[in-house]
N, C-alpha and C positions, 0 to 999 in steps of 0.2 A: 609174803602175804597170801598169794594164791595157794601155796603149799599148806599153809596153816588152815585156810578155809577148807581145803579138800580133806585134810587130816581130821578137822573138827566134824565134818559131815560123816565120816566113817566112824568116829568115836561115838557120835550120837546114835547111829544105827546099831552099833555093837551093844550099846547100853539100853537098847529097847526103846529108843526115842525116835523112831522112824518119822513120825509126824513132824517133830521139830526139825529133823534133818531136811525133810521135804520143804518146809517153810523157808529154811536157810537157802536151799538150792533154788527155789522159785524166785526168791527175792534177788539172789545173786545174778541169776540169768534173766531176770525181768520177764518171767512168764507166770501164767496163772498157777495157783496151787492145785496139784492133782489130788484127788481123793485116794485113799488107800483102804482096801478091804481084804479080809481073810476069806479065802475060798475062791476058786477059779470059776469063771463063767462056764456053763454046761458045754458049750461047743469047743472048749479047749482040750488039748491033748492031756491024757492022764499023767504023762511023765513031765509035764511043764511045771516049773517051780514058781513061775510068775508070768504075768502078761499085762499088757497095757491096752486099754480100750479107748480109742480116740473119741468116739461118740459122746461118752460121758466123762472123759478125762479121768479115768480111774485106773490105778495100779492095783492089780489083784495078785495076792500071793497064795500059794497052796495051803499053808497053815501058819499058825501064829509064830512058830519058830523062824519062819522065813522073814519076819519083820526085823529080825536081828542079823540078817545076812546082807552085808553091804553090797556084795556082788549082784544080788538079785534086785534090791531096792534101787541101786544106782543104775543098773542095766535098764530097768523099766522106766526110770526117770529120764534116761537118755531118749527113749522113744517119745515120751511126753514133750521133751525139749524140742526134738526134731519136728514133731507134728504141730507144735506151737508156731513154728516158722512157716510150715507148709503142710496143710491138712492131708495132702496126698502122700507126702514123703514120710515114711515111717522110720527111716534110718536103717542102715544095714547092720546086721549082727556083728560084723567085723568092727564097725565104728563104735558100736555100743560096748563091745569088749575092750577096745582101746580106751574109751572114756572111763570105764570101771578101773582098768589097770592103773591109770594115772592117779586116781583117788587112793587106791590101795597102796601104791608106792609112796605117795605123800604121807600116808598114815604110818607106814613102816619106817620112814626116815625121820619122823618126829618123835 
């Protein structure tokens, strides 16, 4: 069941349905639905592909192609998930990477 859920989230993102994937994830983890926008906030590094802003609960991606990248959308959702539990805790990059890897592996095995 958990593997199917993770595989579905990845499939939705790959199909260009990131908003639906985020709805599914937010419901599953019982957290608020983050907004998602194209274009990074001005203060972010030029080489960043995505970022999460806690203040307005927004996932930002560099360009529209990134909306179809599960590794980016899921990585930033992980930061949303962690800050939903504790506003000061942003989650480590190592944990975000592990979170993404579990979803990608579930997708590959289905």
